C-alpha positions as CSV (number, residue, x, y, z in Angstrom):
1,M,0.1,0.0,-0.4
2,S,1.4,3.4,-0.4
3,I,0.4,6.6,0.9
4,D,1.2,9.7,-1.0
5,L,1.2,12.9,1.2
6,N,1.6,16.2,-0.7
7,G,4.2,14.6,-3.1
8,I,6.1,12.8,-0.1
9,G,6.8,9.2,-1.9
10,P,6.7,6.5,0.2
11,G,10.5,6.5,0.4
12,Q,10.6,9.5,1.8
13,V,8.7,9.0,4.4
14,N,10.3,7.5,8.0
15,T,13.8,7.7,7.0
16,R,16.3,7.0,9.1
17,R,18.8,9.8,9.8
18,T,22.7,9.2,10.2
19,A,24.4,11.3,13.4
20,S,26.1,13.4,11.4
21,E,22.6,14.1,9.6
22,K,21.0,15.0,12.6
23,P,20.1,19.0,14.1
24,L,22.4,19.3,17.0
25,T,20.3,20.1,19.9
26,T,21.7,22.2,23.0
27,T,19.8,23.0,26.1
28,T,21.2,26.6,27.2
29,Q,19.3,28.3,30.5
30,P,19.0,32.3,29.9
31,I,22.3,34.1,32.3
32,Q,19.9,36.3,34.2
33,T,22.8,39.4,35.5
34,E,21.4,42.1,37.9
35,Q,20.3,44.1,35.5
36,S,17.7,41.6,33.9
37,K,17.0,40.3,37.3
38,A,16.5,44.2,38.4
39,Q,14.1,45.2,35.2
40,A,12.1,41.4,36.3
41,A,11.0,42.5,40.0
42,P,8.3,44.3,40.1
43,A,9.1,48.5,40.7
44,Q,7.5,49.3,44.1
45,G,5.5,52.6,44.0
46,D,4.2,52.2,40.5
47,K,0.4,54.0,40.1
48,V,-1.9,53.1,37.4
49,S,-4.2,55.5,35.5
50,L,-7.6,54.9,34.7
51,D,-8.3,58.4,32.8
52,S,-8.6,56.8,29.5
53,M,-10.5,54.2,30.2
54,K,-13.2,57.1,31.8
55,Q,-12.5,59.6,28.8
56,L,-13.1,56.5,26.5
57,E,-16.6,55.6,28.5
58,Q,-17.5,58.8,28.4
59,K,-17.2,59.3,24.7
60,L,-19.1,56.3,24.2
61,G,-21.9,57.7,26.4
62,S,-22.5,60.6,24.0
63,F,-23.3,58.3,21.4
64,P,-26.8,57.7,20.9
65,E,-27.9,54.1,21.8
66,M,-30.6,52.0,18.9
67,D,-33.5,52.7,18.5
68,D,-35.6,49.7,18.2
69,A,-38.7,51.1,17.2
70,R,-36.6,53.0,14.2
71,I,-35.0,49.9,13.0
72,E,-38.7,48.4,12.6
73,Q,-40.2,51.0,11.4
74,I,-37.3,50.3,8.7
75,K,-37.4,47.3,8.1
76,A,-40.8,47.5,7.7
77,A,-40.4,50.0,5.0
78,L,-37.9,48.1,2.8
79,A,-40.3,45.1,3.2
80,D,-42.6,47.0,1.3
81,G,-40.4,48.8,-1.0
82,S,-41.5,52.2,0.6
83,Y,-38.9,52.9,1.8
84,K,-37.1,55.7,-0.2
85,V,-33.2,57.2,0.0
86,D,-32.9,60.7,-0.3
87,A,-29.6,60.8,-2.6
88,E,-28.8,64.1,-1.6
89,K,-28.8,63.4,2.2
90,L,-27.1,60.2,1.6
91,A,-24.0,61.9,-0.1
92,Q,-23.7,64.5,1.9
93,K,-23.3,62.0,5.1
94,M,-20.7,60.4,3.2
95,L,-18.5,63.4,2.8
96,D,-19.0,64.7,6.1
97,M,-18.0,60.8,7.4
98,D,-15.0,61.5,4.6
99,E,-13.9,64.5,6.0
100,S,-14.1,63.5,9.7
101,I,-11.8,60.1,8.8
102,F,-9.8,62.0,6.9
103,G,-9.7,65.6,7.5
């Protein structure tokens, strides 16, 4: 029985390597200097500021939440074909978005 594993023939599977062909493996442990030990140790008196997290929370709070009633109204209008798109309003919103992103 012959098995082809991605182009590997039966003569290439489970072939033995001689000692000179085997990769050398060495076990080394990292040497820690006094400087690396000092860097690894936690610094005493470090403080963490959550000001940026509070600012992000405030920005997210300023965005309106989803209006489920409006979403259902738009879905119904799309389904019955009565939803109309104001092309000028859409174009202006796209330009405003482009301006806010790219300046």
